[in-house]
C-alpha positions as a Python dict, from the first residue, in 0.01 Angstrom:
ca = {
    (1, 'M'): (0, 0, 0),
    (2, 'T'): (256, 118, -255),
    (3, 'D'): (467, -155, -420),
    (4, 'I'): (832, -50, -419),
    (5, 'H'): (869, -181, -774),
    (6, 'S'): (570, 8, -909),
    (7, 'A'): (601, 345, -737),
    (8, 'P'): (512, 640, -958),
    (9, 'G'): (800, 816, -1124),
    (10, 'S'): (1072, 716, -1360),
    (11, 'A'): (1135, 357, -1457),
    (12, 'G'): (1314, 159, -1185),
    (13, 'R'): (1259, 428, -927),
    (14, 'R'): (1195, 293, -573),
    (15, 'L'): (1080, 614, -406),
    (16, 'P'): (722, 744, -425),
    (17, 'E'): (654, 1106, -528),
    (18, 'P'): (744, 1350, -247),
    (19, 'T'): (455, 1513, -56),
    (20, 'F'): (503, 1839, 133),
    (21, 'F'): (403, 1800, 496),
    (22, 'D'): (383, 2055, 777),
    (23, 'P'): (336, 1860, 1100),
    (24, 'S'): (219, 2168, 1286),
    (25, 'F'): (-128, 2161, 1132),
    (26, 'E'): (-155, 1955, 806),
    (27, 'R'): (-353, 1635, 764),
    (28, 'L'): (-148, 1319, 740),
    (29, 'P'): (-135, 1205, 369),
    (30, 'A'): (-330, 884, 307),
    (31, 'A'): (-19, 687, 238),
    (32, 'A'): (125, 780, 577),
    (33, 'S'): (-192, 718, 774),
    (34, 'F'): (-262, 404, 967),
    (35, 'D'): (-341, 99, 752),
    (36, 'A'): (-465, -213, 934),
    (37, 'A'): (-295, -427, 657),
    (38, 'R'): (45, -309, 780),
    (39, 'T'): (130, -557, 1049),
    (40, 'G'): (456, -372, 1123),
    (41, 'P'): (694, -264, 1217),
    (42, 'V'): (699, 49, 1001),
    (43, 'L'): (1033, 219, 946),
    (44, 'L'): (1033, 601, 969),
    (45, 'L'): (1350, 665, 767),
    (46, 'F'): (1467, 1022, 826),
    (47, 'D'): (1718, 1212, 620),
    (48, 'R'): (2000, 1340, 844),
    (49, 'A'): (2057, 1628, 604),
    (50, 'A'): (1696, 1745, 641),
    (51, 'D'): (1578, 1983, 913),
    (52, 'R'): (1627, 1798, 1244),
    (53, 'D'): (1325, 1946, 1422),
    (54, 'W'): (1095, 1896, 1122),
    (55, 'A'): (1184, 1525, 1094),
    (56, 'A'): (1118, 1470, 1467),
    (57, 'D'): (790, 1661, 1452),
    (58, 'A'): (684, 1458, 1149),
    (59, 'A'): (746, 1131, 1325),
    (60, 'I'): (557, 1251, 1635),
    (61, 'A'): (269, 1365, 1414),
    (62, 'I'): (248, 1020, 1252),
    (63, 'A'): (245, 840, 1588),
    (64, 'T'): (-22, 1088, 1718),
    (65, 'G'): (-236, 1039, 1407),
    (66, 'W'): (-215, 661, 1430),
    (67, 'N'): (-322, 668, 1797),
    (68, 'A'): (-607, 903, 1717),
    (69, 'A'): (-722, 650, 1457),
    (70, 'G'): (-769, 392, 1737),
    (71, 'Q'): (-441, 198, 1701),
    (72, 'R'): (-219, 141, 2003),
    (73, 'T'): (116, 278, 1881),
    (74, 'V'): (472, 277, 2013),
    (75, 'L'): (737, 508, 1863),
    (76, 'A'): (1100, 404, 1924),
    (77, 'D'): (1391, 642, 1875),
    (78, 'L'): (1676, 455, 1694),
    (79, 'S'): (1874, 770, 1634),
    (80, 'L'): (2106, 638, 1899),
    (81, 'D'): (2404, 865, 1827),
    (82, 'D'): (2188, 1177, 1817),
    (83, 'P'): (1863, 1120, 2010),
    (84, 'M'): (1592, 1378, 1939),
    (85, 'L'): (1236, 1250, 2004),
    (86, 'A'): (1234, 1268, 2384),
    (87, 'E'): (1392, 1618, 2374),
    (88, 'R'): (1147, 1736, 2110),
    (89, 'I'): (843, 1616, 2306),
    (90, 'G'): (978, 1752, 2629),
    (91, 'M'): (1021, 1420, 2810),
    (92, 'S'): (1326, 1296, 2992),
    (93, 'S'): (1540, 1030, 2819),
    (94, 'M'): (1555, 760, 3081),
    (95, 'E'): (1584, 388, 3016),
    (96, 'G'): (1541, 327, 2645),
    (97, 'V'): (1651, 121, 2345),
    (98, 'V'): (2016, 91, 2449),
    (99, 'D'): (1925, -12, 2799),
    (100, 'I'): (1688, -279, 2673),
    (101, 'F'): (1953, -447, 2459),
    (102, 'L'): (2269, -389, 2664),
    (103, 'Y'): (2154, -378, 3031),
    (104, 'G'): (1843, -589, 3040),
    (105, 'A'): (1599, -309, 3107),
    (106, 'S'): (1230, -400, 3079),
    (107, 'L'): (1067, -325, 2749),
    (108, 'A'): (733, -255, 2909),
    (109, 'R'): (881, -10, 3162),
    (110, 'S'): (1085, 164, 2891),
    (111, 'A'): (780, 240, 2681),
    (112, 'R'): (627, 547, 2841),
    (113, 'P'): (296, 713, 2746),
    (114, 'V'): (335, 1063, 2594),
    (115, 'P'): (110, 1308, 2784),
    (116, 'G'): (-168, 1452, 2567),
    (117, 'R'): (-80, 1239, 2261),
    (118, 'G'): (-171, 890, 2373),
    (119, 'F'): (101, 686, 2202),
    (120, 'Y'): (405, 528, 2381),
    (121, 'L'): (764, 645, 2335),
    (122, 'I'): (1077, 443, 2379),
    (123, 'S'): (1362, 689, 2397),
    (124, 'A'): (1719, 616, 2280),
    (125, 'G'): (1841, 567, 2643),
    (126, 'T'): (2198, 548, 2756),
    (127, 'F'): (2475, 650, 2516),
    (128, 'T'): (2664, 367, 2344),
    (129, 'P'): (2948, 401, 2094),
    (130, 'D'): (2832, 85, 1904),
    (131, 'T'): (2492, 177, 1766),
    (132, 'T'): (2527, -66, 1472),
    (133, 'A'): (2531, -372, 1694),
    (134, 'I'): (2195, -279, 1839),
    (135, 'L'): (2033, -239, 1498),
    (136, 'R'): (2177, -583, 1398),
    (137, 'D'): (2074, -761, 1719),
    (138, 'A'): (1887, -1085, 1648),
    (139, 'R'): (1646, -1016, 1937),
    (140, 'W'): (1456, -769, 1718),
    (141, 'E'): (1282, -1067, 1568),
    (142, 'K'): (1120, -1166, 1896),
    (143, 'I'): (1035, -808, 1989),
    (144, 'I'): (861, -740, 1660),
    (145, 'S'): (679, -1077, 1680),
    (146, 'G'): (541, -964, 2016),
    (147, 'F'): (407, -644, 1872),
    (148, 'R'): (240, -824, 1582),
    (149, 'N'): (82, -1081, 1810),
    (150, 'A'): (-49, -803, 2036),
    (151, 'G'): (-197, -616, 1738),
    (152, 'A'): (8, -303, 1820),
    (153, 'S'): (203, -85, 1582),
    (154, 'L'): (574, -25, 1628),
    (155, 'L'): (724, 281, 1452),
    (156, 'L'): (1105, 272, 1430),
    (157, 'Y'): (1256, 618, 1379),
    (158, 'V'): (1596, 544, 1225),
    (159, 'P'): (1845, 737, 1005),
    (160, 'S'): (1814, 643, 639),
    (161, 'D'): (2192, 600, 614),
    (162, 'A'): (2238, 393, 932),
    (163, 'I'): (2497, 119, 875),
    (164, 'G'): (2282, -148, 1052),
    (165, 'L'): (1964, -55, 867),
    (166, 'P'): (1962, -350, 619),
    (167, 'A'): (1973, -599, 907),
    (168, 'L'): (1684, -424, 1087),
    (169, 'A'): (1486, -393, 761),
    (170, 'R'): (1465, -771, 735),
    (171, 'Y'): (1185, -765, 992),
    (172, 'A'): (992, -473, 833),
    (173, 'Y'): (754, -468, 534),
    (174, 'D'): (680, -96, 514),
    (175, 'A'): (853, 235, 545),
    (176, 'I'): (773, 609, 544),
    (177, 'L'): (1059, 835, 425),
    (178, 'L'): (1113, 1178, 588),
    (179, 'G'): (1358, 1364, 376),
    (180, 'D'): (1442, 1658, 151),
    (181, 'P'): (1379, 1620, -225),
    (182, 'R'): (1718, 1778, -289),
    (183, 'H'): (1883, 1463, -149),
    (184, 'E'): (1682, 1219, -362),
    (185, 'A'): (1995, 1046, -507),
    (186, 'A'): (2128, 963, -161),
    (187, 'L'): (1788, 854, -30),
    (188, 'E'): (1738, 632, -332),
    (189, 'R'): (2079, 477, -275),
    (190, 'D'): (2025, 408, 94),
    (191, 'A'): (1665, 282, 78),
    (192, 'P'): (1667, -79, 203),
    (193, 'G'): (1556, -348, -40),
    (194, 'G'): (1244, -557, 22),
    (195, 'V'): (1064, -275, 201),
    (196, 'A'): (764, -91, 54),
    (197, 'M'): (817, 286, 52),
    (198, 'N'): (457, 389, 126),
    (199, 'A'): (510, 766, 142),
    (200, 'W'): (776, 1028, 112),
    (201, 'L'): (712, 1335, 332),
    (202, 'T'): (924, 1637, 278),
    (203, 'P'): (958, 1972, 457),
    (204, 'P'): (709, 2239, 338),
    (205, 'A'): (843, 2459, 65),
    (206, 'Q'): (954, 2801, 177),
    (207, 'P'): (774, 3064, -36),
    (208, 'P'): (976, 3365, -150),
    (209, 'R'): (959, 3645, 100),
    (210, 'P'): (769, 3957, -26),
    (211, 'Q'): (939, 4291, -52),
    (212, 'Q'): (972, 4421, 307),
    (213, 'P'): (914, 4788, 383),
    (214, 'P'): (1203, 4980, 533),
    (215, 'R'): (1247, 4889, 902),
    (216, 'P'): (1175, 5162, 1157),
    (217, 'A'): (1475, 5319, 1331),
    (218, 'V'): (1383, 5156, 1662),
    (219, 'A'): (1237, 4803, 1651),
    (220, 'A'): (936, 4739, 1867),
    (221, 'P'): (1018, 4518, 2169),
    (222, 'V'): (925, 4156, 2138),
    (223, 'A'): (693, 4025, 2410),
    (224, 'P'): (839, 3734, 2606),
    (225, 'A'): (546, 3513, 2506),
    (226, 'Q'): (638, 3573, 2137),
    (227, 'A'): (1010, 3514, 2174),
    (228, 'E'): (984, 3146, 2096),
    (229, 'A'): (721, 2967, 1900),
    (230, 'P'): (568, 2657, 2053),
    (231, 'R'): (714, 2326, 1933),
    (232, 'F'): (384, 2190, 1821),
    (233, 'A'): (178, 2492, 1709),
    (234, 'E'): (-191, 2431, 1659),
    (235, 'P'): (-409, 2633, 1421),
    (236, 'E'): (-631, 2887, 1598),
    (237, 'A'): (-940, 2817, 1394),
    (238, 'P'): (-929, 2479, 1222),
    (239, 'V'): (-1169, 2434, 938),
    (240, 'G'): (-1371, 2114, 908),
    (241, 'I'): (-1292, 1790, 1080),
    (242, 'R'): (-924, 1716, 1135),
    (243, 'P'): (-862, 1390, 1316),
    (244, 'W'): (-508, 1476, 1418),
    (245, 'L'): (-642, 1762, 1628),
    (246, 'A'): (-899, 1538, 1805),
    (247, 'P'): (-822, 1448, 2164),
    (248, 'P'): (-611, 1130, 2154),
    (249, 'R'): (-757, 804, 2275),
    (250, 'E'): (-625, 784, 2628),
    (251, 'T'): (-552, 451, 2792),
    (252, 'E'): (-701, 356, 3125),
    (253, 'P'): (-486, 471, 3424),
    (254, 'V'): (-236, 216, 3555),
    (255, 'V'): (-244, 153, 3926),
    (256, 'G'): (102, 170, 4076),
    (257, 'E'): (400, 97, 3858),
    (258, 'E'): (403, -21, 3499),
    (259, 'F'): (397, -395, 3459),
    (260, 'R'): (739, -567, 3467),
    (261, 'S'): (638, -927, 3399),
    (262, 'A'): (353, -1136, 3270),
    (263, 'E'): (257, -1215, 3631),
    (264, 'D'): (188, -847, 3693),
    (265, 'A'): (-73, -840, 3415),
    (266, 'V'): (-301, -1106, 3570),
    (267, 'G'): (-650, -954, 3617),
    (268, 'A'): (-556, -616, 3467),
    (269, 'P'): (-769, -447, 3194),
    (270, 'A'): (-621, -511, 2850),
    (271, 'A'): (-611, -135, 2778),
    (272, 'T'): (-359, -83, 3055),
    (273, 'L'): (-105, -336, 2940),
    (274, 'P'): (216, -208, 2779),
    (275, 'V'): (331, -411, 2474),
    (276, 'P'): (484, -644, 2394),
    (277, 'A'): (539, -901, 2676),
    (278, 'P'): (854, -799, 2872),
    (279, 'D'): (996, -1152, 2883),
    (280, 'W'): (1121, -1120, 2520),
    (281, 'G'): (1482, -1158, 2617),
    (282, 'E'): (1452, -1514, 2769),
    (283, 'G'): (1631, -1700, 2492),
    (284, 'E'): (1664, -1630, 2123),
    (285, 'G'): (1536, -1795, 1812),
    (286, 'D'): (1240, -1960, 1980),
    (287, 'A'): (972, -1742, 1825),
    (288, 'A'): (919, -1741, 1447),
    (289, 'P'): (806, -1411, 1291),
    (290, 'A'): (431, -1386, 1259),
    (291, 'K'): (281, -1381, 915),
    (292, 'K'): (128, -1074, 778),
    (293, 'G'): (-233, -1026, 877),
    (294, 'G'): (-209, -1238, 1191),
    (295, 'R'): (-432, -1096, 1464),
    (296, 'V'): (-462, -1379, 1720),
    (297, 'S'): (-297, -1268, 2043),
    (298, 'A'): (-75, -1526, 2201),
    (299, 'L'): (-24, -1284, 2490),
    (300, 'L'): (-394, -1301, 2584),
    (301, 'T'): (-380, -1683, 2590),
    (302, 'L'): (-71, -1668, 2811),
    (303, 'L'): (-230, -1423, 3053),
    (304, 'L'): (-544, -1636, 3093),
    (305, 'L'): (-334, -1943, 3154),
    (306, 'L'): (-125, -1754, 3411),
    (307, 'A'): (-436, -1636, 3591),
    (308, 'V'): (-572, -1991, 3624),
    (309, 'L'): (-241, -2136, 3739),
    (310, 'A'): (-171, -1850, 3985),
    (311, 'G'): (-519, -1893, 4140),
    (312, 'A'): (-478, -2265, 4172),
    (313, 'V'): (-142, -2229, 4343),
    (314, 'Y'): (-275, -1966, 4580),
    (315, 'L'): (-575, -2180, 4688),
    (316, 'L'): (-351, -2488, 4723),
    (317, 'L'): (-110, -2307, 4950),
    (318, 'Q'): (-398, -2172, 5162),
    (319, 'Q'): (-539, -2522, 5205),
    (320, 'Y'): (-213, -2707, 5251),
    (321, 'P'): (56, -2470, 5385),
    (322, 'Q'): (255, -2773, 5502),
    (323, 'L'): (358, -2819, 5140),
    (324, 'L'): (605, -2540, 5200),
    (325, 'G'): (687, -2640, 5552),
    (326, 'S'): (534, -2320, 5691),
    (327, 'T'): (231, -2199, 5867),
    (328, 'P'): (-42, -1979, 5705),
    (329, 'G'): (86, -1680, 5896),
    (330, 'A'): (438, -1724, 5754),
    (331, 'A'): (328, -1777, 5402),
    (332, 'T'): (387, -1413, 5309),
    (333, 'A'): (749, -1433, 5412),
    (334, 'D'): (820, -1741, 5196),
    (335, 'P'): (961, -1687, 4845),
    (336, 'A'): (670, -1895, 4712),
    (337, 'A'): (440, -1609, 4802),
    (338, 'R'): (567, -1432, 4490),
    (339, 'A'): (355, -1669, 4283),
    (340, 'V'): (43, -1482, 4405),
    (341, 'P'): (-73, -1238, 4136),
    (342, 'R'): (37, -882, 4203),
    (343, 'A'): (-325, -767, 4155),
    (344, 'A'): (-407, -962, 4476),
    (345, 'R'): (-122, -802, 4669),
    (346, 'G'): (-185, -439, 4574),
    (347, 'P'): (43, -180, 4408),
    (348, 'V'): (413, -267, 4408),
    (349, 'A'): (658, -2, 4536),
    (350, 'A'): (1014, 18, 4651),
    (351, 'A'): (1034, -87, 5013),
    (352, 'G'): (1397, -10, 5093),
    (353, 'T'): (1540, 138, 5414),
    (354, 'A'): (1689, 486, 5430),
    (355, 'L'): (2067, 464, 5396),
    (356, 'P'): (2191, 815, 5478),
    (357, 'F'): (2531, 741, 5644),
    (358, 'A'): (2876, 726, 5482),
    (359, 'V'): (3241, 757, 5579),
    (360, 'F'): (3467, 1021, 5418),
    (361, 'V'): (3783, 873, 5255),
    (362, 'K'): (3964, 1127, 5042),
    (363, 'A'): (3909, 1435, 4820),
    (364, 'Y'): (4063, 1523, 4479),
    (365, 'Q'): (4034, 1812, 4242),
    (366, 'E'): (4011, 1579, 3941),
    (367, 'Y'): (3780, 1282, 3878),
    (368, 'E'): (4028, 1020, 3753),
    (369, 'P'): (4247, 997, 4074),
    (370, 'A'): (3927, 973, 4282),
    (371, 'R'): (3795, 698, 4061),
    (372, 'Q'): (4124, 504, 4079),
    (373, 'L'): (4132, 524, 4459),
    (374, 'A'): (3769, 405, 4490),
    (375, 'A'): (3847, 105, 4260),
    (376, 'S'): (4171, 24, 4445),
    (377, 'V'): (4024, 20, 4801),
    (378, 'S'): (3711, -164, 4677),
    (379, 'S'): (3932, -467, 4598),
    (380, 'R'): (4073, -460, 4952),
    (381, 'F'): (3737, -418, 5123),
    (382, 'P'): (3480, -595, 4900),
    (383, 'E'): (3225, -582, 5185),
    (384, 'S'): (3226, -197, 5179),
    (385, 'R'): (3113, 3, 4881),
    (386, 'F'): (3342, 292, 4771),
    (387, 'Y'): (3209, 562, 4533),
    (388, 'V'): (3285, 913, 4410),
    (389, 'T'): (3072, 1224, 4483),
    (390, 'P'): (3139, 1557, 4311),
    (391, 'E'): (3075, 1834, 4565),
    (392, 'M'): (3168, 2201, 4609),
    (393, 'T'): (3389, 2304, 4904),
    (394, 'G'): (3410, 2678, 4915),
    (395, 'D'): (3437, 2790, 4557),
    (396, 'K'): (3614, 2476, 4430),
    (397, 'L'): (3474, 2148, 4293),
    (398, 'Y'): (3617, 1836, 4457),
    (399, 'Y'): (3560, 1468, 4373),
    (400, 'K'): (3519, 1311, 4711),
    (401, 'V'): (3555, 943, 4778),
    (402, 'F'): (3301, 799, 5029),
    (403, 'S'): (3262, 451, 5170),
    (404, 'G'): (2950, 282, 5289),
    (405, 'V'): (2580, 300, 5213),
    (406, 'L'): (2464, 263, 5577),
    (407, 'A'): (2147, 284, 5775),
    (408, 'D'): (2273, 409, 6111),
    (409, 'S'): (2566, 583, 6281),
    (410, 'A'): (2676, 268, 6469),
    (411, 'D'): (2746, 86, 6133),
    (412, 'A'): (2923, 398, 6012),
    (413, 'A'): (3145, 405, 6330),
    (414, 'A'): (3230, 37, 6281),
    (415, 'L'): (3325, 97, 5922),
    (416, 'R'): (3531, 408, 6016),
    (417, 'G'): (3727, 197, 6267),
    (418, 'R'): (3811, -73, 6011),
    (419, 'L'): (3924, 189, 5755),
    (420, 'M'): (4133, 378, 6015),
    (421, 'R'): (4310, 60, 6130),
    (422, 'A'): (4396, -19, 5770),
    (423, 'G'): (4527, 339, 5707),
    (424, 'V'): (4265, 411, 5436),
    (425, 'V'): (4120, 712, 5619),
    (426, 'S'): (4274, 970, 5850),
    (427, 'P'): (4095, 1213, 6091),
    (428, 'E'): (4362, 1469, 6007),
    (429, 'D'): (4208, 1513, 5663),
    (430, 'V'): (3884, 1652, 5808),
    (431, 'G'): (3954, 1749, 6173),
    (432, 'T'): (3835, 1477, 6411),
    (433, 'E'): (3718, 1117, 6397),
    (434, 'E'): (3359, 1237, 6430),
    (435, 'D'): (3395, 1444, 6115),
    (436, 'L'): (3474, 1130, 5917),
    (437, 'I'): (3114, 1016, 5958),
    (438, 'L'): (2884, 1189, 5704),
    (439, 'V'): (2506, 1220, 5682),
    (440, 'R'): (2418, 1223, 5314),
    (441, 'P'): (2052, 1122, 5274),
    (442, 'L'): (2000, 1223, 4907),
    (443, 'T'): (2127, 1082, 4582),
    (444, 'L'): (2063, 1103, 4207),
    (445, 'E'): (1867, 808, 4065),
    (446, 'L'): (2024, 714, 3727),
    (447, 'G'): (1842, 392, 3644),
    (448, 'E'): (1686, 69, 3771),
    (449, 'M'): (1790, -275, 3659),
    (450, 'P'): (1668, -631, 3731),
    (451, 'T'): (2013, -774, 3819),
    (452, 'Q'): (2328, -664, 3986),
    (453, 'D'): (2536, -735, 3677),
    (454, 'A'): (2305, -514, 3466),
    (455, 'A'): (2319, -236, 3718),
    (456, 'Q'): (2698, -250, 3741),
    (457, 'A'): (2723, -247, 3363),
    (458, 'R'): (2510, 70, 3364),
    (459, 'A'): (2726, 224, 3630),
    (460, 'D'): (3044, 138, 3437),
    (461, 'S'): (2894, 293, 3120),
    (462, 'L'): (2823, 612, 3308),
    (463, 'A'): (3172, 614, 3462),
    (464, 'R'): (3323, 608, 3115),
    (465, 'R'): (3142, 936, 3052),
    (466, 'A'): (3295, 1077, 3377),
    (467, 'I'): (2960, 1038, 3563),
    (468, 'P'): (3040, 850, 3885),
    (469, 'A'): (2772, 596, 3976),
    (470, 'Y'): (2716, 286, 4190),
    (471, 'A'): (2452, 12, 4228),
    (472, 'V'): (2242, -54, 4536),
    (473, 'A'): (2002, -348, 4595),
    (474, 'V'): (1648, -230, 4665),
    (475, 'P'): (1368, -462, 4792),
    (476, 'F'): (1011, -417, 4665),
    (477, 'S'): (686, -465, 4842),
    (478, 'D'): (606, -784, 4650),
    (479, 'G'): (916, -955, 4783),
    (480, 'T'): (1128, -910, 4471),
    (481, 'E'): (1457, -720, 4458),
    (482, 'R'): (1598, -489, 4190),
    (483, 'Y'): (1906, -269, 4169),
    (484, 'K'): (1900, 107, 4146),
    (485, 'V'): (2192, 293, 3993),
    (486, 'Y'): (2277, 596, 4218),
    (487, 'G'): (2506, 892, 4158),
    (488, 'G'): (2675, 1051, 4458),
    (489, 'A'): (2545, 1119, 4815),
    (490, 'F'): (2440, 1467, 4922),
    (491, 'A'): (2332, 1652, 5227),
    (492, 'D'): (2083, 1869, 5035),
    (493, 'S'): (1983, 1982, 4687),
    (494, 'A'): (2237, 2263, 4688),
    (495, 'A'): (2521, 2018, 4744),
    (496, 'A'): (2389, 1806, 4458),
    (497, 'A'): (2381, 2096, 4209),
    (498, 'P'): (2723, 2022, 4046),
    (499, 'M'): (2630, 1657, 3972),
    (500, 'I'): (2285, 1754, 3858),
    (501, 'K'): (2440, 1989, 3602),
    (502, 'M'): (2692, 1724, 3499),
    (503, 'V'): (2415, 1464, 3440),
    (504, 'Q'): (2192, 1708, 3255),
    (505, 'Q'): (2478, 1816, 3024),
    (506, 'A'): (2515, 1445, 2934),
    (507, 'G'): (2148, 1444, 2824),
    (508, 'L'): (2031, 1225, 3115),
    (509, 'P'): (1749, 1293, 3363),
    (510, 'A'): (1862, 1426, 3700),
    (511, 'R'): (1620, 1305, 3971),
    (512, 'L'): (1718, 1374, 4332),
    (513, 'V'): (1574, 1113, 4565),
    (514, 'P'): (1626, 979, 4919),
    (515, 'R'): (1891, 707, 4915),
    (516, 'T'): (1722, 383, 5010),
    (517, 'G'): (1798, 16, 4964),
    (518, 'R'): (1861, -315, 5135),
    (519, 'V'): (2042, -277, 5469),
    (520, 'P'): (2392, -429, 5423),
    (521, 'A'): (2493, -715, 5652),
    (522, 'A'): (2679, -611, 5963),
    (523, 'Q'): (3058, -633, 5932),
    (524, 'K'): (3291, -717, 6217),
}
């Protein structure tokens, strides 16, 4: 590794000599390649003034090369005010860094494998105005300790001038700089202390263009296939052995969902486990940073212990079901059945009931009055959910307030009656009483959270960006319950088109799904 105090160059200089790097085909320089002595994390400090696409491509090339070298690698996008990695790769930016720290999203579920490249990506996630607080969060210590104990590499893609960078750099030993040599003074000034600058990769030099012959009077048409170069061009005839072009080392396929807890990992092949353990957020300050070079996996010890304990509990309950005051046939309905390893229960999936019915309340041509009405009547009828749905009527966009996430028309009729008696809804707005009951089986899924508070916080964050959202409890096949964040309620995909466009313009994934969840308790 390069010592920051002995890097080549002028006396006192902290930056290594710059190396031109074209991520579309060039070999990773030795200083930027995987080194087992780097226990991580490694900061990928990118220069905001450099070419945006080149910086993202360089980071992706580094993660790809490290994975091809046999190292399990996770790349996290900490460019929170201007996310770029998910977009550059062509993946949706779903739950990510912001959701992990602010909304309790699972770290293991947020790290998604990149198709064809093998490494995992944690996207930036939901927008937040306070990006500095996340970089300064004390929970980084426990996250990074988990990666070190698991022997996995964490690459943190972060702006070199980020305000919170010095706090984050306390947990890092190494860095790779991605920047333009013309901005050396600023990069030297912003480089965090105590971190070894192992390499400085710069955009390839642009050679002077040769004298061009006079252009013909009529330019030849450009074929559609040539109109846009691929994002990650590969050389047609590579010469020699180039590891970065080799097929990446793929992980074994995961059965069902990604693991959400240590219990889920019991009996699973080690190659299928995301890293680190997703229970990192349970308390702070109880895990000291691992020393450099440590390779003993505390996670493996924990998993083996869980497997033994879970098996013992399962056998004990089978032999002595009276311990729970139940019969063997009722054991699966008891909450204690959740102690059985998920591997013994099969793949876990959402097991909610279809909730297609709702009651029409009011329609507005602007979002804010609709939002205020929904909030106002929610305080009067806390047992009934009120939410806003953008929908076209004729050639105009309306923000319609609906009430209820209901499983059948009888419940919808009962809710309609309560709202009519209170003067909240009126048949005159739509025609008849029957017209107040709506069938809206589809919705946009905007996230999934472990608790109602986290889901509501996510919905409130989206509402501040003028994206109406609401939380619904959803049971899972293993007896657990999570909360999905939904946007709107629609009769078909055409009706959902305005909100899909709204969500996509905000840089969020727009996934139209059947609206399902826990059936609400009957109201009198």
